[in-house]
N, CA, C and O of each residue as an XYZ file, in Angstrom:
1000
protein
N     161.371     -4.635     86.613
C     160.351     -5.603     87.010
C     159.759     -6.270     85.775
O     159.579     -7.488     85.752
N     159.458     -5.483     84.753
C     158.879     -6.032     83.526
C     159.868     -6.935     82.808
O     159.487     -7.970     82.262
N     161.129     -6.546     82.807
C     162.151     -7.365     82.158
C     162.212     -8.742     82.806
O     162.359     -9.754     82.121
N     162.100     -8.774     84.123
C     162.128    -10.051     84.831
C     160.914    -10.918     84.536
O     160.916    -12.117     84.815
N     159.901    -10.323     83.984
C     158.695    -11.068     83.617
C     158.590    -11.283     82.100
O     157.534    -11.669     81.597
N     159.679    -11.033     81.381
C     159.697    -11.174     79.919
C     158.566    -10.387     79.270
O     157.895    -10.872     78.359
N     158.371     -9.180     79.748
C     157.292     -8.335     79.258
C     157.855     -7.056     78.657
O     158.709     -6.408     79.261
N     157.380     -6.691     77.470
C     157.802     -5.449     76.830
C     157.048     -4.268     77.433
O     155.878     -4.377     77.800
N     157.741     -3.146     77.525
C     157.146     -1.926     78.046
C     157.055     -0.894     76.930
O     158.052     -0.573     76.283
N     155.862     -0.384     76.715
C     155.647      0.710     75.771
C     155.410      1.975     76.583
O     154.663      1.954     77.561
N     156.040      3.075     76.183
C     155.927      4.312     76.961
C     155.623      5.492     76.051
O     156.063      5.540     74.903
N     154.873      6.429     76.576
C     154.567      7.661     75.856
C     154.353      8.773     76.874
O     153.947      8.515     78.007
N     154.626     10.013     76.467
C     154.469     11.162     77.346
C     153.284     12.009     76.914
O     153.078     12.260     75.726
N     152.513     12.441     77.895
C     151.386     13.333     77.608
C     151.831     14.785     77.481
O     151.057     15.632     77.036
N     153.076     15.081     77.870
C     153.571     16.465     77.884
C     152.641     17.380     78.680
O     152.469     18.555     78.355
N     152.046     16.812     79.729
C     151.108     17.561     80.590
C     149.935     18.138     79.810
O     149.400     19.189     80.164
N     149.544     17.450     78.754
C     148.424     17.869     77.912
C     147.289     16.855     78.083
O     147.431     15.708     77.659
N     146.156     17.254     78.700
C     145.056     16.311     78.921
C     144.546     15.657     77.640
O     144.214     14.472     77.641
N     144.481     16.416     76.552
C     144.007     15.841     75.291
C     144.972     14.784     74.782
O     144.560     13.732     74.294
N     146.251     15.076     74.900
C     147.256     14.099     74.458
C     147.196     12.842     75.326
O     147.398     11.733     74.833
N     146.918     13.019     76.613
C     146.774     11.854     77.500
C     145.704     10.905     76.970
O     145.924      9.697     76.889
N     144.562     11.446     76.614
C     143.464     10.614     76.114
C     143.858      9.920     74.816
O     143.522      8.754     74.611
N     144.563     10.620     73.946
C     145.012     10.032     72.672
C     145.965      8.869     72.926
O     145.857      7.823     72.286
N     146.902      9.052     73.864
C     147.884      8.005     74.161
C     147.215      6.771     74.766
O     147.520      5.640     74.389
N     146.299      7.004     75.710
C     145.594      5.884     76.327
C     144.800      5.122     75.277
O     144.797      3.891     75.269
N     144.130      5.847     74.395
C     143.360      5.205     73.336
C     144.257      4.392     72.415
O     143.895      3.294     71.994
N     145.433      4.939     72.104
C     146.363      4.229     71.226
C     146.818      2.916     71.853
O     146.924      1.900     71.166
N     147.086      2.936     73.161
C     147.529      1.716     73.837
C     146.405      0.690     73.963
O     146.614     -0.500     73.727
N     145.217      1.156     74.335
C     144.128      0.197     74.526
C     143.709     -0.434     73.204
O     143.309     -1.598     73.181
N     143.793      0.311     72.101
C     143.468     -0.266     70.798
C     144.471     -1.346     70.399
O     144.162     -2.228     69.599
N     145.662     -1.266     70.960
C     146.673     -2.289     70.701
C     146.605     -3.430     71.712
O     147.466     -4.309     71.736
N     145.575     -3.401     72.538
C     145.292     -4.477     73.486
C     146.471     -4.760     74.435
O     146.865     -5.910     74.624
N     147.011     -3.710     75.015
C     148.073     -3.908     76.009
C     147.497     -4.661     77.202
O     146.292     -4.624     77.451
N     148.367     -5.339     77.932
C     147.922     -6.136     79.079
C     147.497     -5.274     80.261
O     146.628     -5.672     81.037
N     148.100     -4.102     80.403
C     147.769     -3.233     81.528
C     148.303     -1.833     81.285
O     149.096     -1.614     80.369
N     147.871     -0.892     82.099
C     148.281      0.502     81.965
C     148.774      1.046     83.299
O     148.090      0.932     84.316
N     149.963      1.639     83.289
C     150.462      2.418     84.420
C     150.404      3.873     83.979
O     151.002      4.249     82.971
N     149.680      4.688     84.740
C     149.342      6.035     84.282
C     149.807      7.118     85.243
O     149.628      7.014     86.456
N     150.404      8.153     84.680
C     150.708      9.391     85.404
C     149.868     10.466     84.710
O     150.285     11.032     83.699
N     148.689     10.740     85.255
C     147.679     11.496     84.520
C     147.727     12.994     84.792
O     148.255     13.450     85.806
N     147.153     13.751     83.844
C     147.019     15.197     84.016
C     145.557     15.640     83.891
O     145.232     16.785     84.205
N     144.683     14.752     83.440
C     143.269     15.099     83.343
C     142.656     15.246     84.737
O     143.136     14.654     85.704
N     141.593     16.041     84.826
C     140.919     16.255     86.105
C     140.137     15.025     86.551
O     139.986     14.786     87.749
N     139.642     14.248     85.601
C     138.767     13.122     85.907
C     139.152     11.954     85.004
O     139.172     12.075     83.780
N     139.454     10.830     85.630
C     139.850      9.652     84.857
C     138.685      8.671     84.675
O     138.895      7.488     84.408
N     137.457      9.179     84.824
C     136.290      8.339     84.621
C     136.196      7.780     83.214
O     135.499      6.793     82.980
N     136.893      8.404     82.278
C     136.874      7.902     80.898
C     137.497      6.512     80.771
O     137.375      5.866     79.731
N     138.164      6.056     81.835
C     138.812      4.743     81.806
C     137.927      3.629     82.365
O     138.372      2.487     82.481
N     136.690      3.945     82.710
C     135.784      2.922     83.247
C     135.649      1.733     82.291
O     135.653      0.581     82.726
N     135.533      2.009     81.012
C     135.330      0.922     80.043
C     136.524     -0.021     80.036
O     136.351     -1.240     80.020
N     137.740      0.534     80.048
C     138.937     -0.307     80.050
C     139.014     -1.146     81.317
O     139.336     -2.333     81.269
N     138.714     -0.515     82.459
C     138.752     -1.267     83.718
C     137.704     -2.370     83.719
O     137.985     -3.496     84.131
N     136.496     -2.053     83.260
C     135.418     -3.038     83.263
C     135.688     -4.190     82.296
O     135.156     -5.287     82.467
N     136.507     -3.939     81.293
C     136.869     -4.990     80.348
C     138.025     -5.844     80.863
O     138.461     -6.781     80.194
N     138.519     -5.514     82.060
C     139.541     -6.338     82.689
C     140.960     -5.848     82.534
O     141.894     -6.556     82.912
N     141.156     -4.653     81.988
C     142.515     -4.115     81.856
C     142.973     -3.562     83.199
O     142.363     -2.619     83.703
N     144.029     -4.117     83.799
C     144.515     -3.584     85.076
C     145.042     -2.158     84.913
O     145.711     -1.838     83.930
N     144.734     -1.317     85.884
C     145.178      0.075     85.875
C     145.889      0.382     87.183
O     145.392      0.053     88.260
N     147.047      1.009     87.089
C     147.751      1.483     88.276
C     148.173      2.928     88.010
O     148.822      3.225     87.007
N     147.796      3.809     88.917
C     148.156      5.215     88.787
C     149.397      5.496     89.622
O     149.508      5.037     90.759
N     150.321      6.244     89.056
C     151.570      6.526     89.755
C     151.743      8.035     89.882
O     151.511      8.779     88.929
N     152.151      8.475     91.064
C     152.414      9.870     91.404
C     151.137     10.646     91.700
O     151.100     11.436     92.643
N     150.082     10.431     90.902
C     148.828     11.151     91.103
C     147.690     10.138     91.214
O     147.523      9.306     90.322
N     146.910     10.193     92.285
C     145.813      9.229     92.451
C     144.697      9.512     91.452
O     144.550     10.644     90.991
N     143.913      8.498     91.116
C     142.820      8.704     90.158
C     141.668      9.482     90.769
O     141.458      9.470     91.982
N     140.939     10.147     89.913
C     139.726     10.857     90.318
C     138.594     10.390     89.412
O     138.732     10.370     88.189
N     137.474     10.015     90.022
C     136.352      9.530     89.237
C     136.453      8.066     88.869
O     135.699      7.577     88.028
N     137.388      7.362     89.502
C     137.627      5.957     89.178
C     138.327      5.297     90.347
O     139.254      5.871     90.919
N     137.900      4.100     90.709
C     138.592      3.333     91.740
C     139.656      2.476     91.083
O     139.351      1.655     90.218
N     140.909      2.663     91.492
C     142.009      1.896     90.916
C     143.206      1.985     91.845
O     143.284      2.877     92.690
N     144.135      1.055     91.683
C     145.359      1.063     92.480
C     146.189      2.309     92.173
O     146.150      2.840     91.063
N     146.938      2.763     93.175
C     147.797      3.924     92.983
C     149.042      3.805     93.843
O     149.016      3.213     94.921
N     150.130      4.376     93.351
C     151.384      4.477     94.100
C     151.788      5.941     94.060
O     152.072      6.476     92.988
N     151.817      6.594     95.214
C     152.015      8.037     95.253
C     153.064      8.436     96.294
O     153.417      7.654     97.177
N     153.546      9.659     96.165
C     154.443     10.253     97.148
C     153.620     11.001     98.192
O     152.528     11.483     97.893
N     154.130     11.098     99.397
C     153.437     11.828    100.470
C     153.675     13.336    100.305
O     154.339     13.965    101.128
N     153.121     13.899     99.225
C     153.407     15.285     98.860
C     153.078     16.280     99.962
O     153.880     17.164    100.261
N     151.913     16.143    100.564
C     151.511     17.091    101.609
C     152.471     17.041    102.792
O     153.004     18.070    103.205
N     152.690     15.852    103.334
C     153.560     15.708    104.502
C     154.992     16.146    104.198
O     155.656     16.749    105.041
N     155.461     15.837    102.986
C     156.823     16.218    102.598
C     156.955     17.734    102.516
O     157.980     18.291    102.910
N     155.924     18.404    102.004
C     155.962     19.867    101.921
C     155.934     20.495    103.309
O     156.605     21.497    103.555
N     155.154     19.901    104.219
C     155.148     20.377    105.598
C     156.553     20.248    106.190
O     157.053     21.181    106.817
N     157.185     19.097    105.991
C     158.529     18.874    106.548
C     159.542     19.858    105.965
O     160.377     20.395    106.693
N     159.471     20.092    104.664
C     160.414     21.016    104.027
C     160.240     22.432    104.578
O     161.222     23.116    104.866
N     158.994     22.866    104.722
C     158.730     24.211    105.238
C     159.169     24.332    106.688
O     159.770     25.333    107.077
N     158.871     23.315    107.489
C     159.291     23.337    108.887
C     160.812     23.352    109.012
O     161.355     23.931    109.953
N     161.493     22.720    108.069
C     162.960     22.718    108.078
C     163.481     24.150    107.955
O     164.411     24.545    108.659
N     162.876     24.919    107.057
C     163.285     26.323    106.891
C     162.934     27.135    108.133
O     163.720     27.972    108.577
N     161.751     26.886    108.693
C     161.340     27.591    109.906
C     162.290     27.264    111.058
O     162.667     28.151    111.824
N     162.672     26.012    111.180
C     163.573     25.586    112.249
C     164.963     26.205    112.129
O     165.711     26.264    113.105
N     165.299     26.662    110.932
C     166.587     27.343    110.742
C     166.452     28.853    110.852
O     167.338     29.598    110.433
N     165.338     29.297    111.417
C     165.189     30.703    111.777
C     164.413     31.563    110.809
O     164.278     32.764    111.042
N     163.898     31.002    109.736
C     163.226     31.820    108.726
C     161.772     32.095    109.104
O     161.060     31.227    109.608
N     161.365     33.327    108.842
C     159.990     33.743    109.094
C     159.321     34.263    107.820
O     158.097     34.206    107.694
N     160.105     34.760    106.895
C     159.600     35.239    105.605
C     159.988     34.207    104.540
O     161.123     34.178    104.065
N     159.036     33.380    104.186
C     159.308     32.255    103.291
C     158.361     32.307    102.104
O     157.179     32.615    102.260
N     158.873     32.008    100.929
C     158.058     32.007     99.720
C     157.938     30.599     99.156
O     158.874     29.801     99.203
N     156.762     30.326     98.626
C     156.510     29.071     97.912
C     156.368     29.395     96.433
O     155.582     30.264     96.056
N     157.119     28.705     95.602
C     157.037     28.881     94.162
C     156.585     27.562     93.551
O     157.264     26.544     93.686
N     155.428     27.582     92.873
C     154.863     26.332     92.386
C     154.279     26.434     90.989
O     154.213     27.506     90.387
N     153.859     25.279     90.497
C     153.266     25.184     89.171
C     151.786     25.580     89.204
O     151.261     26.038     90.220
N     151.135     25.385     88.047
C     149.686     25.531     87.989
C     149.067     24.521     88.957
O     149.421     23.343     88.909
N     148.155     24.945     89.832
C     147.573     24.022     90.824
C     146.497     23.133     90.230
O     145.384     23.062     90.750
N     146.830     22.451     89.135
C     145.829     21.658     88.417
C     145.799     20.204     88.871
O     144.803     19.516     88.649
N     146.855     19.725     89.496
C     146.916     18.324     89.895
C     146.969     18.193     91.411
O     147.322     19.133     92.123
N     146.611     17.009     91.885
C     146.655     16.759     93.327
C     148.080     16.871     93.858
O     148.280     17.258     95.010
N     149.061     16.541     93.043
C     150.461     16.651     93.452
C     150.811     18.095     93.790
O     151.357     18.375     94.857
N     150.499     18.996     92.889
C     150.801     20.415     93.094
C     149.993     20.975     94.252
O     150.523     21.706     95.088
N     148.705     20.633     94.304
C     147.860     21.148     95.380
C     148.309     20.648     96.738
O     148.251     21.385     97.722
N     148.756     19.400     96.804
C     149.219     18.855     98.077
C     150.447     19.573     98.595
O     150.549     19.858     99.788
N     151.377     19.864     97.705
C     152.598     20.561     98.129
C     152.297     21.991     98.559
O     152.840     22.484     99.547
N     151.431     22.643     97.808
C     151.048     24.013     98.157
C     150.339     24.043     99.503
O     150.626     24.900    100.339
N     149.419     23.115     99.713
C     148.673     23.062    100.971
C     149.603     22.744    102.143
O     149.435     23.294    103.232
N     150.578     21.864    101.928
C     151.524     21.539    102.977
C     152.320     22.758    103.417
O     152.529     22.982    104.609
N     152.764     23.548    102.433
C     153.481     24.792    102.755
C     152.588     25.737    103.551
O     152.994     26.246    104.596
N     151.378     25.971    103.061
C     150.472     26.916    103.706
C     150.145     26.494    105.134
O     150.153     27.316    106.050
N     149.856     25.198    105.317
C     149.498     24.715    106.656
C     150.668     24.835    107.625
O     150.476     25.178    108.791
N     151.883     24.553    107.149
C     153.060     24.658    108.020
C     153.276     26.106    108.449
O     153.643     26.368    109.595
N     153.054     27.035    107.544
C     153.214     28.457    107.891
C     152.133     28.891    108.881
O     152.418     29.629    109.825
N     150.902     28.441    108.673
C     149.815     28.783    109.592
C     150.093     28.210    110.987
O     149.923     28.894    111.996
N     150.519     26.953    111.024
C     150.790     26.298    112.300
C     151.906     27.004    113.077
O     151.926     26.981    114.308
N     152.833     27.633    112.345
C     153.936     28.351    112.991
C     153.588     29.812    113.258
O     154.419     30.565    113.766
N     152.362     30.215    112.917
C     151.957     31.601    113.122
C     152.603     32.562    112.153
O     152.782     33.739    112.465
N     152.959     32.065    110.966
C     153.710     32.878    110.002
C     152.963     33.125    108.700
O     153.562     33.525    107.701
N     151.664     32.890    108.711
C     150.903     33.030    107.468
C     151.042     34.427    106.868
O     151.062     34.571    105.646
N     151.137     35.461    107.710
C     151.199     36.828    107.205
C     152.541     37.167    106.574
O     152.650     38.163    105.859
N     153.559     36.361    106.824
C     154.870     36.644    106.233
C     155.224     35.651    105.133
O     156.373     35.576    104.698
N     154.229     34.892    104.687
C     154.477     33.946    103.600
C     154.158     34.590    102.257
O     153.335     35.502    102.176
N     154.807     34.115    101.221
C     154.568     34.570     99.860
C     154.281     33.330     99.013
O     154.898     32.282     99.203
N     153.355     33.458     98.093
C     153.072     32.352     97.187
C     153.057     32.852     95.752
O     152.363     33.813     95.422
N     153.828     32.191     94.909
C     153.818     32.468     93.473
C     153.481     31.150     92.796
O     154.294     30.226     92.782
N     152.292     31.064     92.239
C     151.849     29.830     91.611
C     151.650     30.035     90.113
O     151.715     31.155     89.608
N     151.409     28.936     89.420
C     151.189     29.022     87.987
C     152.451     29.113     87.164
O     152.387     29.460     85.984
N     153.609     28.809     87.754
C     154.875     28.868     87.018
C     154.983     27.664     86.088
O     154.872     26.521     86.532
N     155.198     27.917     84.808
C     155.172     26.848     83.808
C     156.536     26.519     83.229
O     156.654     25.598     82.420
N     157.563     27.246     83.621
C     158.874     27.010     83.021
C     159.976     27.533     83.924
O     159.732     28.261     84.886
N     161.186     27.144     83.589
C     162.363     27.637     84.300
C     162.462     29.156     84.177
O     162.835     29.840     85.130
N     162.124     29.677     82.995
C     162.222     31.115     82.751
C     161.230     31.901     83.619
O     161.565     32.961     84.147
N     160.003     31.371     83.760
C     159.012     32.050     84.593
C     159.433     32.032     86.058
O     159.219     33.007     86.778
N     160.030     30.932     86.503
C     160.517     30.858     87.881
C     161.646     31.861     88.103
O     161.710     32.521     89.140
N     162.526     31.966     87.123
C     163.647     32.925     87.188
C     163.105     34.345     87.381
O     163.581     35.086     88.241
N     162.108     34.714     86.578
C     161.527     36.050     86.671
C     160.816     36.246     88.012
O     160.882     37.327     88.596
N     160.143     35.215     88.495
C     159.419     35.315     89.765
C     160.368     35.582     90.924
O     160.061     36.386     91.804
N     161.514     34.915     90.932
C     162.491     35.123     92.007
C     163.035     36.546     91.955
O     163.201     37.185     92.994
N     163.312     37.043     90.762
C     163.766     38.429     90.640
C     162.729     39.380     91.235
O     163.086     40.339     91.920
N     161.441     39.117     90.974
C     160.388     39.952     91.524
C     160.321     39.886     93.035
O     160.167     40.912     93.697
N     160.437     38.688     93.586
C     160.385     38.521     95.038
C     161.540     39.239     95.726
O     161.355     39.841     96.784
N     162.716     39.179     95.140
C     163.891     39.773     95.762
C     163.848     41.302     95.739
O     164.629     41.949     96.437
N     162.957     41.879     94.955
C     162.831     43.335     94.893
C     161.801     43.876     95.887
O     161.642     45.090     96.019
N     161.105     42.980     96.581
C     160.115     43.409     97.565
C     160.783     44.098     98.757
O     161.930     43.803     99.095
N     160.048     45.023     99.390
C     160.588     45.700    100.576
C     160.924     44.692    101.673
O     161.938     44.818    102.358
N     160.061     43.694    101.828
C     160.329     42.617    102.785
C     160.490     41.326    101.991
O     159.604     40.472    101.982
N     161.611     41.202    101.339
C     161.877     40.035    100.496
C     161.998     38.785    101.357
O     162.518     38.853    102.470
N     161.534     37.662    100.868
C     161.669     36.423    101.642
C     163.141     36.069    101.856
O     164.000     36.350    101.020
N     163.393     35.454    102.984
C     164.760     35.012    103.285
C     164.962     33.547    102.932
O     166.078     33.034    103.008
N     163.872     32.865    102.542
C     163.946     31.447    102.184
C     162.893     31.143    101.131
O     161.837     31.774    101.087
N     163.198     30.165    100.281
C     162.317     29.782     99.193
C     162.100     28.271     99.200
O     163.029     27.492     99.413
N     160.856     27.882     98.963
C     160.517     26.462     98.787
C     159.970     26.311     97.382
O     158.906     26.845     97.066
N     160.691     25.585     96.534
C     160.288     25.400     95.141
C     159.728     23.992     94.982
O     160.350     23.018     95.405
N     158.539     23.889     94.363
C     157.836     22.617     94.403
C     157.942     21.786     93.132
O     157.182     20.834     92.952
N     158.876     22.134     92.245
C     159.054     21.351     91.013
C     160.462     21.593     90.511
O     161.023     22.669     90.717
N     161.047     20.574     89.836
C     162.465     20.684     89.473
C     162.742     21.816     88.488
O     163.806     22.430     88.557
N     161.811     22.113     87.566
C     162.039     23.222     86.646
C     162.013     24.558     87.390
O     162.789     25.464     87.087
N     161.114     24.667     88.362
C     161.058     25.867     89.189
C     162.347     25.988     89.998
O     162.878     27.086     90.165
N     162.840     24.882     90.489
C     164.098     24.889     91.251
C     165.251     25.372     90.392
O     166.064     26.178     90.846
N     165.336     24.893     89.156
C     166.421     25.314     88.269
C     166.373     26.814     88.004
O     167.400     27.492     88.046
N     165.175     27.330     87.730
C     165.055     28.762     87.510
C     165.423     29.563     88.735
O     166.013     30.639     88.630
N     165.076     29.040     89.901
C     165.394     29.712     91.154
C     166.895     29.739     91.407
O     167.434     30.764     91.824
N     167.568     28.634     91.161
C     169.023     28.585     91.336
C     169.701     29.629     90.458
O     170.576     30.365     90.913
N     169.287     29.686     89.192
C     169.891     30.655     88.264
C     169.657     32.087     88.745
O     170.568     32.915     88.712
N     168.448     32.372     89.188
C     168.133     33.726     89.637
C     168.946     34.117     90.866
O     169.497     35.217     90.924
N     169.023     33.226     91.844
C     169.772     33.536     93.061
C     171.249     33.770     92.762
O     171.877     34.650     93.350
N     171.798     32.981     91.848
C     173.206     33.163     91.487
C     173.406     34.463     90.712
O     174.380     35.178     90.945
N     172.502     34.769     89.802
C     172.638     36.008     89.041
C     172.524     37.233     89.944
O     173.183     38.247     89.714
N     171.692     37.133     90.961
C     171.530     38.225     91.924
C     172.609     38.218     93.001
O     172.694     39.134     93.818
N     173.435     37.166     92.989
C     174.528     36.984     93.948
C     174.018     36.953     95.394
O     174.634     37.513     96.301
N     172.877     36.285     95.579
C     172.325     36.141     96.935
C     172.188     34.669     97.320
O     171.511     34.343     98.295
N     172.830     33.777     96.558
C     172.671     32.348     96.814
C     173.214     31.919     98.169
O     172.837     30.862     98.677
N     174.094     32.723     98.765
C     174.626     32.380    100.080
C     173.888     33.105    101.204
O     174.230     32.948    102.377
N     172.872     33.903    100.844
C     172.092     34.641    101.851
C     170.631     34.218    101.891
O     169.963     34.390    102.911
N     170.129     33.668    100.793
C     168.732     33.246    100.711
C     168.682     31.721    100.705
O     169.243     31.081     99.815
N     168.020     31.149    101.685
C     167.922     29.692    101.784
C     166.910     29.170    100.763
O     165.988     29.883    100.368
N     167.094     27.917    100.343
C     166.105     27.314     99.458
C     166.088     25.800     99.594
O     167.116     25.165     99.828
N     164.894     25.241     99.442
C     164.695     23.796     99.377
C     163.868     23.513     98.129
O     162.858     24.175     97.887
N     164.291     22.539     97.345
C     163.553     22.166     96.155
C     162.885     20.809     96.311
O     163.436     19.904     96.937
N     161.692     20.676     95.737
C     161.028     19.367     95.719
C     161.497     18.636     94.473
O     161.415     19.171     93.367
N     161.980     17.432     94.646
C     162.609     16.584     93.616
C     164.108     16.847     93.612
O     164.557     17.989     93.704
N     164.861     15.775     93.505
C     166.307     15.906     93.449
C     166.723     16.295     92.038
O     165.974     16.109     91.079
N     167.935     16.839     91.930
C     168.463     17.298     90.653
C     169.822     16.663     90.401
O     170.605     16.451     91.326
N     170.086     16.367     89.151
C     171.426     15.930     88.774
C     172.398     17.076     89.059
O     172.127     18.223     88.702
N     173.510     16.774     89.690
C     174.561     17.746     90.027
C     174.144     18.736     91.119
O     174.806     19.755     91.314
N     173.053     18.445     91.830
C     172.618     19.349     92.900
C     173.660     19.484     93.999
O     173.672     20.470     94.736
N     174.531     18.493     94.105
C     175.564     18.534     95.147
C     176.835     19.237     94.680
O     177.780     19.382     95.456
N     176.871     19.679     93.416
C     178.097     20.281     92.886
C     178.026     21.797     92.775
O     179.063     22.446     92.642
N     176.831     22.377     92.827
C     176.750     23.832     92.836
C     177.072     24.328     94.242
O     177.146     23.541     95.186
N     177.261     25.639     94.373
C     177.582     26.192     95.698
C     176.612     27.329     96.016
O     176.516     28.298     95.263
N     175.902     27.208     97.121
C     175.866     26.048     98.015
C     175.112     24.883     97.376
O     174.252     25.079     96.517
N     175.445     23.687     97.804
C     174.742     22.507     97.300
C     173.269     22.598     97.686
O     172.920     23.162     98.723
N     172.406     22.029     96.830
C     170.972     22.246     96.972
C     170.327     21.211     97.896
O     170.418     20.004     97.669
N     169.689     21.706     98.920
C     168.876     20.859     99.799
C     167.571     20.536     99.085
O     166.926     21.425     98.527
N     167.182     19.268     99.101
C     165.979     18.858     98.371
C     165.109     17.932     99.219
O     165.570     17.282    100.158
N     163.839     17.906     98.846
C     162.924     16.887     99.332
C     162.812     15.896     98.180
O     162.072     16.123     97.223
N     163.551     14.800     98.282
C     163.718     13.886     97.154
C     162.656     12.800     97.139
O     162.459     12.086     98.122
N     161.979     12.690     96.007
C     161.116     11.550     95.795
C     161.980     10.335     95.463
O     163.182     10.459     95.227
N     161.354      9.169     95.447
C     162.056      7.932     95.118
C     161.410      7.334     93.874
O     160.586      6.427     93.989
N     161.770      7.829     92.679
C     161.117      7.356     91.453
C     161.321      5.868     91.199
O     160.442      5.207     90.645
N     162.473      5.339     91.597
C     162.708      3.907     91.401
C     161.731      3.083     92.230
O     161.170      2.097     91.751
N     161.536      3.493     93.464
C     160.579      2.791     94.338
C     159.159      2.926     93.807
O     158.405      1.953     93.793
N     158.794      4.121     93.374
C     157.460      4.337     92.821
C     157.219      3.427     91.619
O     156.176      2.780     91.520
N     158.189      3.383     90.707
C     158.040      2.555     89.512
C     158.009      1.073     89.822
O     157.236      0.318     89.233
N     158.860      0.662     90.756
C     158.907     -0.751     91.124
C     157.578     -1.208     91.725
O     157.043     -2.251     91.348
N     157.055     -0.426     92.653
C     155.792     -0.801     93.297
C     154.632     -0.790     92.308
O     153.748     -1.645     92.372
N     154.634      0.177     91.395
C     153.567      0.233     90.400
C     153.617     -0.993     89.493
O     152.583     -1.587     89.187
N     154.818     -1.370     89.066
C     154.957     -2.547     88.208
C     154.569     -3.820     88.946
O     153.877     -4.676     88.393
N     155.013     -3.948     90.192
C     154.663     -5.138     90.967
C     153.153     -5.230     91.160
O     152.582     -6.321     91.152
N     152.508     -4.068     91.333
C     151.062     -4.090     91.550
C     150.328     -4.518     90.297
O     149.374     -5.292     90.374
N     150.754     -4.030     89.144
C     150.027     -4.382     87.927
C     150.244     -5.847     87.569
O     149.336     -6.491     87.043
N     151.427     -6.382     87.843
C     151.655     -7.809     87.589
C     150.859     -8.668     88.568
O     150.404     -9.755     88.213
N     150.691     -8.186     89.799
C     149.854     -8.924     90.745
C     148.428     -9.018     90.220
O     147.801    -10.074     90.310
N     147.912     -7.922     89.673
C     146.568     -7.938     89.095
C     146.508     -8.887     87.897
O     145.538     -9.629     87.738
N     147.530     -8.863     87.067
C     147.558     -9.757     85.907
C     147.628    -11.222     86.336
O     147.159    -12.108     85.621
N     148.211    -11.470     87.501
C     148.312    -12.836     88.021
C     147.043    -13.290     88.734
O     146.971    -14.416     89.226
N     146.038    -12.407     88.788
C     144.766    -12.821     89.357
C     144.411    -12.242     90.701
O     143.408    -12.645     91.289
N     145.198    -11.304     91.217
C     144.894    -10.686     92.502
C     143.602     -9.869     92.371
O     143.531     -8.936     91.571
N     142.599    -10.220     93.147
C     141.313     -9.518     93.108
C     141.026     -8.801     94.422
O     139.872     -8.496     94.724
N     142.052     -8.535     95.193
C     141.867     -7.853     96.472
C     141.408     -6.406     96.243
O     141.397     -5.915     95.114
N     141.030     -5.736     97.343
C     140.526     -4.370     97.260
C     141.567     -3.426     96.673
O     142.772     -3.663     96.766
N     141.073     -2.356     96.069
C     141.945     -1.322     95.511
C     142.906     -0.828     96.595
O     142.512     -0.627     97.744
N     144.162     -0.639     96.214
C     145.205     -0.294     97.188
C     145.930      0.981     96.751
O     146.337      1.110     95.597
N     146.085      1.918     97.684
C     146.928      3.089     97.465
C     148.162      2.962     98.348
O     148.057      2.886     99.572
N     149.319      2.939     97.723
C     150.582      2.813     98.446
C     151.292      4.159     98.442
O     151.454      4.785     97.395
N     151.712      4.594     99.622
C     152.368      5.902     99.755
C     153.854      5.699    100.012
O     154.246      4.969    100.923
N     154.674      6.354     99.198
C     156.128      6.302     99.339
C     156.598      7.643     99.897
O     156.286      8.691     99.332
N     157.328      7.620    100.974
C     157.767      8.866    101.619
C     158.935      9.499    100.885
O     159.888      8.821    100.499
N     158.848     10.816    100.696
C     159.989     11.571    100.193
C     160.997     11.760    101.327
O     160.653     11.651    102.504
N     162.232     12.040    100.958
C     163.308     12.139    101.957
C     163.995     13.496    101.857
O     164.381     13.932    100.773
N     164.141     14.149    102.993
C     164.861     15.418    103.032
C     166.364     15.150    102.977
O     166.904     14.429    103.817
N     167.026     15.727    101.993
C     168.481     15.613    101.857
C     169.070     16.999    102.073
O     168.964     17.866    101.206
N     169.687     17.205    103.226
C     170.253     18.508    103.582
C     171.664     18.622    103.011
O     172.552     17.849    103.369
N     171.859     19.585    102.126
C     173.167     19.746    101.482
C     173.787     21.122    101.728
O     174.966     21.330    101.443
N     173.002     22.056    102.255
C     173.567     23.367    102.505
C     172.638     24.533    102.210
O     172.536     25.453    103.021
N     171.965     24.518    101.080
C     171.152     25.671    100.716
C     169.941     25.845    101.633
O     169.482     26.965    101.855
N     169.431     24.743    102.158
C     168.279     24.829    103.044
C     168.630     25.110    104.476
O     167.743     25.259    105.317
N     169.917     25.185    104.772
C     170.366     25.392    106.150
C     170.993     26.772    106.356
O     171.553     27.056    107.415
N     170.895     27.625    105.335
C     171.409     28.995    105.461
C     170.505     29.772    106.414
O     169.295     29.804    106.192
N     171.036     30.396    107.459
C     170.182     31.138    108.384
C     169.836     32.504    107.795
O     170.557     33.008    106.934
N     168.735     33.107    108.256
C     168.421     34.456    107.791
C     169.469     35.453    108.275
O     170.085     35.263    109.323
N     169.664     36.517    107.499
C     170.633     37.518    107.889
C     170.189     38.203    109.181
O     168.998     38.429    109.395
N     171.128     38.520    110.014
C     170.827     39.193    111.283
C     170.197     40.549    111.022
O     170.630     41.304    110.151
N     169.142     40.842    111.817
C     168.511     42.150    111.704
C     167.451     42.179    110.630
O     166.823     43.214    110.410
């Protein structure tokens, strides 16, 4: 979108570090960029009031702003997590585990809440397992090993981040239970269709998210003064095999 508007794009990563986020935003605003598209990790984006009041367009992507009114383009994390969990329930699972990151962002909290609500609605809250605060593939790997050693080990897993999904895949294969334990991962993975069983995912649409965010910021730059808009992009369930494994009989 920016290329079509003869506009250069500058990019930087916060590495999920709130302090680094503030440093990066400050670096861009001091260079008088025309606008900011932000994927934030801070709890409160009120620190951006000055930039907004000075006329710098702001669009938040993936995570809505807190403490600030601004445009946003987000995924339907809660609804997608409900759908993923119900998919496992519909395939006969009653003992299901959720493996997630630190619940510091609305994205993570939405997915966790979607899982919990789907289990409650199905009357399965007592047979659910939750492992949160996973920060790496290695921690997810260890968590799955721990879950599989339980007396009533889960028969299905819902992983809410691609790094957690990777660690889970490795653990299930190392334990040689990948064909007995169902799993659905949030976010698609490169080569997810080439492992066995192929990985069922709740896939976001990053291209759509980026396109809409760019179109929104250019609309603001072109003079659009309409009310703040939050656009929701639906994730899509892609069934490939791992999420359709039924629980073992008995």
